[in-house]
C-alpha positions, 0 to 999 in steps of 0.5 A: 476437500482435497482441492486447493482453495482458489483465491481471486485477488481483485485489485485496481493496481498490481506491481509491477504492472501498474502502481501508485502506492503500497496497494500494488506492492501487496497485490503483487506479493500476497498471491505468491505467498498464498501459493506457498501456503498451498492455496491457488491464486489468480489476479484480475485488474483493469487493462490500463493504457500504461499496462498494455504499453509495457514490453516486459509482459506479453498478453494473450487474448483468449477471444472472450468478449462480453458486455456489461449493462450500465445506466441503460447502456450495453458496454463492450469489453474483453479479457486479456491474460498474462502471468505474474509468475509461472502458474500465477495468472493475471487477467486484465479487463479491457475496455478502452472507453474507460481505461485507454487514457493516461493515469490509473485514477487521474491525470496531472493532479486531477481525478478522472471525473468518471471514476464511478463509471470506470470501476462500476464497470470493472466490478460488473465485468469481474462478476461476468467473467468469473465462469471464464477463469481457469479456476472458479474462485472459492474466495474473492479478495477485493481491495479498496473502494475500486472493488467495493461494489463487487461485495453487494453485486456478489451477494445478489448474484444468481450463480455460485458465490465466492466468499467475499473478503474486503481489504481496506488499504486506506480508508481515506479514499471513500470512492464517492458516487454522486446521487445522480449516478446511483443508477449506474451501480446496478443495485436496488434502491433499498441498498441506498440507505444509511445501513447500505452505501449512503454517505452524506447524500452520496454513495460510497463504494468503500462503504459497499465493501464494508457493509456487504463483505463477509470478512474485512481486513485492515492492513495493520492491527493498530489501523483496525482500531483507528478506523473505528474512531471518529479521528480515523474513521473518515465518517465511516467509524460508525459503520466500522464499529457496527461491522467490527465482528468481521474485522481483523487487522493483518499486517502487510508483509515485505517481499524480501526477494526484492527488498534485501540489501544482501542481494539487491542489484539496484544498490551500490554495494551489498551488505548484511548485519554482520558486515555493514561496509557496503552500507557505508559505500551506499551512503557515499554513492548516494551523497555523490549522486546528489552533490552532498558529499560534505554530509558524509560524516553527518546523519542523512535522512531519506523521505520516500513516498507519495507527496500528499497531505497524509504523509506529513511533508508539511511537518517536515517543512515546518520543522526544517529550520530546527531539523537542519540545525541538528546537522541533518541532511535530507533527500526526498523522493516522491510524487503526488499532489501538486502543492506538496510537490512544490513544497518539497522543491521549495525545501531544496531551494531554501536549504541547498547545502543539506537538502535535495528533492527528486519529484517523480516515481523512481524505483531504483532511486528508492532502493538507493536512498533507503540503502544509503540514508542513515534515517528514514522519516515517516511522519504520517498523519495516518498510515494504515500499514506503511511498507517503507519503514519495513524496508528501512529496517531491513536495510539498516536505515533507522525509521523515525515515525509517527506512532499510528497504524502499521508504523506503530506496529512495526517500529519499537521506540527507543526510550533508553529503558531496555536492559544492556544489550537489548535494542529497540528498532527506531524512534516514534512520536505521537502528536502530529506536530513539528515540535514532536518530529524535531524531538524524535529526530533529535533523539535519533541524531544523538544516538547516531553520534554514538556509533557503537550504539547506533550500529546495535540499533541497525542490527536489531532492525535488520533482524526483524522479520516482516515476510509475507509468509507470516501474513499469508498464514493469517489470510489462509486461516481467515479463508478456511474459517469462512469456507467451513461455514459451507462445509468447505475448506482444507 
């Protein structure tokens, strides 16, 4: 076959159009890497209110209207088009009834109650629109529960069927539809079984992707093992073990065109492993920005990410007294669950001399914190992949992480047993306990107080390569193997 393999990435969010977490980063970066591997790529997502209000993108209307039958109703929609980069189209499914509202999945801390209807419509619309795209896909790459319904719908489709690949970015989000909403999914009743979508009396759209995909990917090798365990499977560990033959773990990558301290225009000064003067300037500017100038000679940690139970902020709060007794400064950036947002604010108010919090999403500030901090705390309860620790490594900001998921795969723990001159890249702890976090931070602070050794670890981290090209090669191999089943492939 001389033509390119054509891949359609179906995602509920794509950076920079819409983002709530790492899924958008992946959806925005992976297609660029796939095109560098010689594949054709396109993306499709909902036309959210926030997306259509953006000025950075212009949207063309090809005049394609369609209807989706759902729960006995004909629901109209239309297709818009823009480009993520030249030759990299993004299609947007417009249906103002479902997407012309604040928030992607919810608003003011509450999920939209009709999320099953919204994303069932989205999946059916994608299926309806496949013939209208610039290229009919050879592979359809779904992402998380919002796209899970596409897998059984494609299996049943009476048209050319792309290979069905499903990425699980976070198995904690099950995409549950109550039994009363089964009829809106458009599937035969035979699919509503324990071997199908049924999940404790409801339907799980995530499980739809697990059961009916032809290949399944988790976003790190460790997470591929964890989701098959009762502790990490979120009630779906049995299904994951049953379908483990089609499961692989492919580590997410980093877009070093965006995340590179040598070229980053969002930080105070650029720097490289050979010349770290700029990093010291970034720290000084960061502390001045937050009124923490007194901490310039002390270790300063950043915590950047969603403020949610998964991310372990409660460990930081429980350990705060001991952490700050070590001389640590802490700057927190993030938004999420109201309880954890308030927990972050309370830390800043309790420890005004060494802790600051910015509640909200701020990409510029994320770059400045990651560049200016000495340490990066990622004490997650679970972490399918995690990107922030890989950003930290590139920026010479030593990660202190819990040894789960992608955190375990990307950080080498410094346990002081290496030969002279051979350095690991960070610090890990295993138990989800405040005491374990404190012990790991203590090891990091002790190394910080040995500047030559700490600088050696910084340089070891900056030398790591988690570029998307490495990951894209594995995706390409996966697609080629699937297509060989039909005598297709490169």
